[in-house]
N, C-alpha and C positions, 0 to 999 in steps of 0.2 A: 576663211576665204581660200579658194582654190588657187594653186600656183600655176604659172605658165608651164606649158608642156616642153620638156627637154627631149632631145634626140633619144636618150635612153628610155624614157617613159613611153614615148611614141612606139619604139621598137617592142617594148614589153607588152603594150596593150594590143598590138596588131599581130602578134605571133600566130594565133589560131586562124586569123584571116589568111595569112600567108600559106599556112598548111592546107586550108580549105581550097585556096586558089590553085595550089599545086595539084591537089586531088582532082579538082574540076577540070583543069587543063589536061591532065593525063588521062582522065576517063572519058571525056567528051570534048576533044579539042575543037571540033567544028562549032559546037554550041558556045563554048568559051570565046572563041574568036568572034563569033557573030555579036555577042553581047558587048565585048570589050570594044570592038570597032564601031558599034552603032550607038553606044551610050556616052559619047564624048561630051555631050552638053548637059549632063545631069547636074554637075556641080554648079553650073551657071544658073540653073533654075531653082536651086535650093538656097535658103537663107542660112548663112553661116555667120555667127556673131563676129564682130570686129576683133574682140579679144578672145582667143581660144585658150581656155584653161583646161586643166586635167578633168574637171567636172564636165565641161562641154564635150571633150573627147570621150569620156566614159558614157555620156548620154547618147552620143551618136552610135557608139559601139553596142551599147545595151539595146538600143532601138533595133539594131540589126539582129543581134543574137536572140532577143526575146520576141521577134516578129512572129505573129501567129502563123504565117504562111511559110516560114522557113522549113518546117518539117512536113508541110502539106505535100504529099505525093512527090518526094524528092526524085523519084525515078523520072518525073517529067521535067526535071532540071530548072524549075522555077527558082531554086536556091541560087543558081548561077546568075540569074538576072539580079536578084537581091544583092548578091556578093559584088558584082561588077558596079552596081549603083553605089554601094558603100565605099568601095575602093576609090572610085572617082571622086566621091565627096571628100574622102580622107586625103586624096592627092591635093585637092584644093586647100584643105586645112594645112597640110605640111608646107605648101608653098607660102601661105600667109605667115606661118611660123618660121619660115626660112630654115627649115630642117631639110637636109639632104637625105632623101629617102626614095629609092627606086623600087616601087612595088613589083613591077614586072621582072626586074632583075632578081629580086628576092624570091619571087614565085618560080622563075625559071631555074634557079639554082637550088631550090629546096628539094631535097631527096625524098620524094613520096614513096614510102615503102608499104603503105597500107594495102592490105588485101581484103579489108572489110567492105561490106555493102555501104552505099551512101547513107542509109539510115543510121547505121552504127557510127560512121564517121561524123555525121552531123550531130548526133546526140552527144558523142564524146567531146567534140570540140566546143559545142554549145555549153555543156556543163563546166568545162574547164575555163572558158572565157568568162562566163557569167560569175563564177565563183571568184576568179581573179579580180575582175572589175569591181565587184561589190565589196571585196575585202581589202583592196589596195588602199592604204592610207596615204593621204596627200601629205608630203613632208612639210 
């Protein structure tokens, strides 16, 4: 049985999302702002289980990272829409878990030093996140 999510586990699982958010915000701030400001109701329309365990959190994150369209023409910024959707969904999860976590503060303070193309950034972060989520043992 999967355990409830701790603040430390939450932070560990979303590290790559924070990095991708910082990259998106720095490379196309207008697109980032448009999606963040206009997707505020996404979490309300999604079904989130009453009890959010590590397995539930992993499933949400793996659905994002393994989404077929994540790498589909990243230069068109569709990944930004997917990213903001999952961030807003996770924001609802963290509220239910009563975990203090400010995604925007983390993204704003993350030092994005990547000079790679969005394709390389997405591929690298995807590989790292999927590997971590699939190999992390629930204590």
